[in-house]
N, C-alpha and C positions, 0 to 999 in steps of 0.2 A: 501402475503408475499415471495419473490425470496428464493430458498433453495441451491442456487450456493454460497458456501464460500470459503475463502482462507484458505485450510485446510490442514492439513500433519499429519504424525504419530509422536506420541510420543514415548518415550523409552518402555512403557510398550504396545505398538503399539495400543494405542487408539488415537481416532481423536481429533486432536488440530486446533485452529486457527494457521495459519504458522505466525511467528515473521516476516518474511521477506516481508509479504505481507499484513496481514490483518488489522485491525484496533480495538481497545477495544470496540466501539460500536458493532462491528460484533459480536465480541465475546459474547455481551448480546443476540442478535438476532439469534445466533446461538444456545444459551442454550435455548432460548424460543421455537424454532424449534424442536430440537432434545429431549429435557424435558420439555416440558410446564407446568407440575403440579409439577416439582420440588421445594421443599419448599427452595429455598436457603438461606432466611433469617428469623429467630426465633429471635423476640426481647424480652429481659426480663426486662421490663422497671420498673420493682420494684427490680431488682435483682435476682430473684427466680423464678419469673412465667410469661409465655408468654404472652404478652400484644397485640403483632403485629407479624403478619408473611407476607412474600412476596414470591410468586412463580414465576418462571422466565416468565411466560406469562402475568402474572400482571405486572412486573416490565417493559417489553416491551412495553404493551399496555400503561401503565401510562405515559413513559419516551416519546413515539411517539407522545401521546396527549399533553404534554408540550413543546415538541418540536415545534409543530405546533404553538402554543403560541409565542414562543421565536422567531420563523421565521419570525413573524409578526414585533417584537419590536425591535429585535437585528440583526445587519450583520455578514453575516459568517466570521469568523477568528476573531472577537472582545472579549472581556473578560468578565466574568459573576463571581462574586464573590460568593462561596458557604456558604450560614449562617445557620449551621444546628447544633443539637446536636445528639447524636447517634440516627438509628433509620431507618425505610425504607424509610423516606422523604430525608435524604443525598441523597441514590442511585437513588429515582427519580429525584431530581434535578441534580445529577451526569451525568446520562445518557440521560435526557432530553437535556441538554447543547451537549453532544457527538453527538446524533441525530440529533442536529441543525445545527453542523456545527460550533458551536461558543465554545469558551476555558474556560473550568470553571477553576476557582482559588480556590485551596484549602489550609487552615491553619488558620482559627479562629473556636474556639469551644466558642459558645454564652455564656455560665455560668461562663468561666473562669476568674480569676482575670486579671483586663488588658485587657479584650477582646474588650473593645471599642476603646481602643487606639491602638491595634492590628488591628483592622478591618479598621480603618481610613488609618493605614499606608498601609496596602495591598490593600486597592481599589485607593490609589493614587498611589502606586509605580507600581501596575500592570497596571495603565491605564485602570482600567476597567469600562464598560460604564452600566453595571447593577449587582443588585445583588439579588439571588433568595432564597428564605428560607420560613417557615411558617409565616402564618400572622403574629400570637402574637408577635414572634420573630422581624419581620420586622418593627414593630409598635413601640416596645423599641427602637429598633438602630436608625430608622429615627428619633426620638424625641429627644434621648440623642446625637446623631451626627450633629444637626441641625445646630450649631457654625461651624461646617467644612467645611460648604457649598461645601459639596460633588456632581459633578453632575452626578447621576447615576439614574436608573430606579430600583425602586423596585418591585419584580416581585413574587407575592405568590405561592407556589408551589402548592397551594389547586387548581390552573387552571388546573392540571392533571386529575382532577376529573370532570370536566367540558366539554362536548362536546364529538363529536366521532372522531375528526380532528385524524391524523397519518402522521407525518412527518420524514422522514429518508434521511438524506445527511452528511453523517458524513465525515470527513477529512482523506486524505490519509494515507499511512502507515509512510510516511517519514515527514509528517507535523505535526506541534505543537498539542497536544492533551491536556496538562493539564500544568499548573503551580501549583507546591506543594511548599509552604513557609517552610522554614526551623523554627526548634523551636526557634531559635535566643538563645541557651544556651549560646553561647561564643561572640554573634555579633549582630547586628541589623538583623532581620529577613530578608531572601532573597529569592525571588522568582527562584525556580529551574524550567527551561524548559523542558517538557518531550515531546517526541513526542511518536505516536502510536508505533512505533517498540521499543524505548525504554522500555514502558511498558508491552509488549506482550513478548518481550525477557525475561526480568526479572521475570515474571509470570510463563513462561515455565520453567525457572531454577528454581525457588522455587518448583514447583511442582515435577520436577526431583530429586532435591537434598534432599528435605525433603519426596520426596514419597507421597505425597498429590493426591490422586486419585479419580476417582467418586466413591461417596456413602460415602467417608470420612466425619467426622465433625469436624470441628473447631470451637473454642473458643477464644471470644475476649472482653476484656473491653476497650482497648485501641480506643483513640478518631479516627472517622473516618476521621476527618481533618488532621491528623497526617500521615506520608508516612507509618510506621509499621503498622498505623490499617486499612488504606486502601489498600494498597497492600499486607500485609501480612494476611489479614482475607476474606474480603468481594471479593474482585475482584480475589483473588485466587479459592474461591469457586466458583464462576460464571466460570471461565475458565475451573476448573477440574470436574465440575458437583457436587460438593460435597453442603453440608451445613455449616453456619456460624451461631452459636447462638452468641448473641450480646448483651451485658450489658452496660449501661451508665457507664462511667468512675466514677462518684460520688457514685455508688452503690459499685463499687469496694473499692474504698477509705475509705468509711462508715463502709464496712464490707469484708475485704480482702477474707474471706472463700467463700462469695458468687461466686468468679471465680472458685475455687476447686469443690463447690457443682455442677456447671455449667457441669464441664469438666465429673464429676462423673455421673450425671443425662442423659445427651444425647451422652455419650460414646464415647467423643471426643479424637481422635488420634492427632490432634495438637492443640497447645495452648501455649501461650509465653508472653514475655514481657521482660521489663529491669530487673536489677539486685534487685532494690527495690522491686519491684513488690513480688519477693519470699519470699525477707527479711521480708516483711511486713507479708506474710501469717504466716511465722515463728513465730511471735510476737504474731498473733492474738489468741484470747481466744474465744472458742466456742465448746460447749457441743456437737453440734452436728456433730462436727469433726468424731466422729466414725460412721458416716453414710457412707462416703466418700470409694469410689472404684477408685482408681485412675489406674488400672493395664491395662486400656484401653489408657492410656496417652502415644503414642510411640515416640512423639517429641516434647519435652518441648523446644521450643527455648528460648535463653536468647542472648541479645544484647542491642545495644541502648546507651551503657554505659560501663565501666571497670567491669568486672567479678571477684569475689571473690572465690576462691577456698573454703575458710573456710565457706562460706554461702552456696556453694553447698554440700558440706559434712553435713552441719547441716539440710539442706532440705533432703537430703536424709536419715539421720537419723531418722528425726521425721515422714517421709510421707512414709517411706518404709512398715511401719505396715498396710498403707492404699493401699498396693500394687503398690508405685511408685518405677520405677527402675531406678538405678544410670545412665543405658545406654540410658535411656530416653531423659537426656541433650542434649540439641544441640546448644552449644556456637557457635556464628555466628557474623558477622561484614558485616554492611551495612551503608548506608547514602542514604539522598534524591536525592543527587547529581548521585548515581548510580541506582536512582528508588528505590531500597531497596537494594537488597542482593547481597553482594560481593564474602562473603567467609561462610562457613559452615562445622560442624564435618558432615562426612558421616553418613547416616543413620545406626544405629545398632552397632557402633562401639564405643569404649570406650574414654570417654573425656581423654584430655592429659594435664598434668598440669606438669611445670616445675621448678626448682628452680634457680634463677640466682643471680650474684653479684647485690646487690644493689650500693655498690660503684662504681662498674664499669659502671653502666648503669647510674650514675649521670653525668659521662663524655663521654656519648654516646657510648659505648664498651658493648660488649654481652661475658659474661663468666658464667658457669655454676659452681655452687658449692654447697657443703653440710655442707657449715657451718652455723647454726640457726642464728648466731649472725648478719650474713651478707645476708642473703637469702631475695629475693624478689620473691614469689610464683607466677607465670603468668599463665593464662589457655589458650590454644589455642584457636583460633577463626576459626580452621577448614582449609580446603585447598579452594582455589580460584575457582570460579564457572567456566564453561566449556566457551570458545570462550571470555574469560576475563583476561586482563593481568594487574598484580600489580608489580611495580619496588619500591624499597626504595630508595631513593636519600638520598644520604649522606650530600652533599654539595650543598645548593640550588644555590648559586652564579655560581658555575663552573658545576652544572648539573651532579655531577657524582655518578655513582650509587654504592650502599653499596654492598658489598660480603655478604653471608649467614653468620650471627652471629654476625651482625653490624647492628648497631640502625640507624634509619633516618626516613623521611617524605614519606609518602605513598601516590604514585601516581597512578591513574587507567586509564585503557584504555580497550574500548568493547563495544558492542551493546545497552549496558545496561546505557552507561555515558550520561548524559544529555549534552546538546549543550551548555549550558550556563545559566546566569540568565537575568531576565529581570530588568528594573529601576534602583534602586540602585546598584545591585549586578553587572550589567554590565558594570561599571565602573572600575572592580576589574581583573586585569589577574588572569585567574585561569588554564590555559591551558598551556604546554609547548610542543616542538615536540622531540620526543628523537628516534632514530634510524627510522625516517620516520612516526612515530605514535604520533597522539596528546593525551597526557595523561593531567587528571585532577588532581589539589592538594586537598587533602581531607581534610589536617590542621592536621591529625592523625600523632602519631609516633608508628614506630613496627620494626619488623626484620622478617625473616625467619629461620627456623630450619627445615629441612629436608621437604621443603615444606607446613610445617604448620605454619600459619601467629599467629604472638603474637602483641598483642598491649599494648603500654605503655602509653599513655596519648595523650592529645591535645596540640598541640605546643601554643594554645595562653592560656593555662590554668597553664602553666608552673610557679613555683616559683623560682627565680633563687636567690640563696645565695652563697656568697663565691665561685662565680664560678660554683655553680654547680646546674643543673637544676633538680628541684624534681616536681614530678607529685602528684596533690594534693589527688587523688585516691590512691595513693601509702598511703600516711599519714592517710587516713582515715580508709583503710582495716586493717593496723599496730597497730592503737587503738582500732578497732572493735574486733580484736582477743583477747584484754586484758580486755576489759569491753561490757557488753551486752548494755549499755546505749548509744554507739554509733553505728552508721551504716552507710550504703552509702545512706539511706533515710533521714537521719537527720542530716547530719554535711557534712562541705565542709572547706575550707582553702583558704586564698587569702592573699596578701601583703599589708601592711598598711605603709603609709609614703614614702616621695621621697627621702630624701637625704639617708638616711640610714633606709630603708625598714625592717619591721619585719614580720615573719608570725601572721596570725589571724586564730585560729582553731575555728570555728563556731558549737555550737553544738543546734539544738533545741530539748526543752524537755518540757513536760506538766509542770506546775507550783508545782503539789505535787511530783514532782521527783527532786526538787532542793535540797532535804535535802540530797542527793547523790552527791552534787556539788564537795564537796572537794575531795571524793574519785576519781570521774571521773578525775577531774583535775590533780591528781595524777598520773593517768594511762596516761592522755594524756601528760604530762609533762615527765615523765619516757621514754616514747615512742620517743618523740622528742630528749631528751639526748641520749639515748643507741643506737638507729637506726639512726638518721639523724643530730648526733651532732649539734643540734640546740639548745643554751643555753638562747635566749630571745624571748620573744613574749606575746602574749595575748590568753587569752579563752574567749569567749562570750558563756553566755548561755542565749537562746533568746526564747522565743514563737515558737513554730512549723510553724506558720500562717507568722513569719517574714521572712521565707525561700521563697524567690520568685521562681518558678517553670515555666518551659516549658508547652505547652497542653498536652505532656505524662506524667509529673510529675518530670522530673529531676531538680536538683537544678540549677538555673542560677547563676553562680558565681558571676559575675559583677554584675546584677541587683540586688542581697542581699548584696552586697558590699557596691552599692550605697544607697540602703533602708536604711541599718542600720547607714551609716553615716549622713545621712538625717533624721534619725528617732532613736536619741540615746536613747530615752524613752523605744522603744522596747526592748534593751538590759536590762534582767533580773539580770544578775551577769555579773561583768568582773574582771578578774585575770590575774595578772601579771606573766609571767614566768620568774624567776631569775635564775642567773648564778648558777651550780650546786654548786659552791663555797659558795654561798650566803645561801643554804639551805632553801629552802620554797619557798613561794610566797606572793604576797600582792593583797589583795582585793582592786580594784579601786573602784567598783560600787558594791552594794547590793540591790537586790528589797526591798520594802518597804511593809510591812505587813500592 
């Protein structure tokens, strides 16, 4: 193995792969050469105990062996879908593709609801010629997708254990390295084309912004098929020379405190996820919580969806007794189109939350307020990472830039920003030229205050009523402050009706919690009356399984709306919000006992 690497020095003077020259595959070979016995992945298959381990040397060897098989079956530059659950096999499949010079396509988690349809869409949309996965998973998908007439080769990852071949011919720095499909929370999943340069740049910035260095331990339960799960955990560990402790997502969802136990057991310095993950830990009941020691947790990143200050405060209040520190919270902003990270709170600083006028934000202006009846508290997502430019566009048609303290749409430019989409997404214009630079439209809304980036919501999710643009996250957060039965994890809002649309507040609750429905409804109605001046609408109480989710667990608003309209029997109770003058509510549908 040649030892000449395209390396440079990081901010801590450590040797790292140079994002201007190197490749992701080179990062793996570098780690195998410098730290061959480093356990880069510890997999807790049952949520608590190690069931598989992977060293840098073992990954390199198996990736090279798989690549030798792939090189005989797939042409360089062709696309191959990764079909893996969390575990070492995903990494072997990923790097096997990278070593072979073929382009891995990520975005399917086999056990997710709707994974068959998602797989077929991604295979067609990306024009993949093959799929690599574990033999048992391939067998199931091949049988269930037979009617789709997919013209692809089914390649078992177990080939990496056979033979002594080793192949290594990765693509160049500026060539396509990976296609990462978006979660599809607001639209059809789109394939983001990422180059080696995009990925290595973003991994470098994550290491510098989050302070992740050699010897550090990270814990993740996020699917590796998701951008935050892949870029924010395992690839960063390989790049920095750290260790990733990985759980299956289902083991977190079954028992959220498995996540915190892993952090405590392995003395992890870095771990995080969407806001709902922290919310689930708050609601979890587990006597073994007394064994936790979270004092090691330096960077608790939180992103992927809106961040609620009240939830952060409650998490600190509950888990400070086990060593968790408020300063550990690292609110951040990112998206697959930027590889991952765009902005983050600098390590060791205090998180920033500020009160803004809700009425002003409803019409797109930004004003601070100390009036509790009108305040919308937003948590800053920190400062933009190095070499990256973020602009707020007030008027898309005129491409006029917003001033500070003025809300608009977020556009980004930088070395981590993808060149575009493949397939379906390639038909949609996503870039525009501003002052000689190409900027990517994120679809997110926000504004700057003293270089701190504040997010307000997604443009596609807005609820427009009486000329006001209301963010569903704001509605949910406002209600969650009044009742513990509503949270970011179990509630959403959408509009229903074409001529005279009204809001529908959907709350997923266990059947035994329906006895509290009248009280929860009253809390929802009061918030809609008092804070949003909404005088009519509906509240649906549904089974938690009726909330359609992305692979990372976020609620998909459009899919949930379509599902409920097509399957009205899943609505356990439907209550109508009447104008305040009518005093009360009307039960339209009640579950049958």
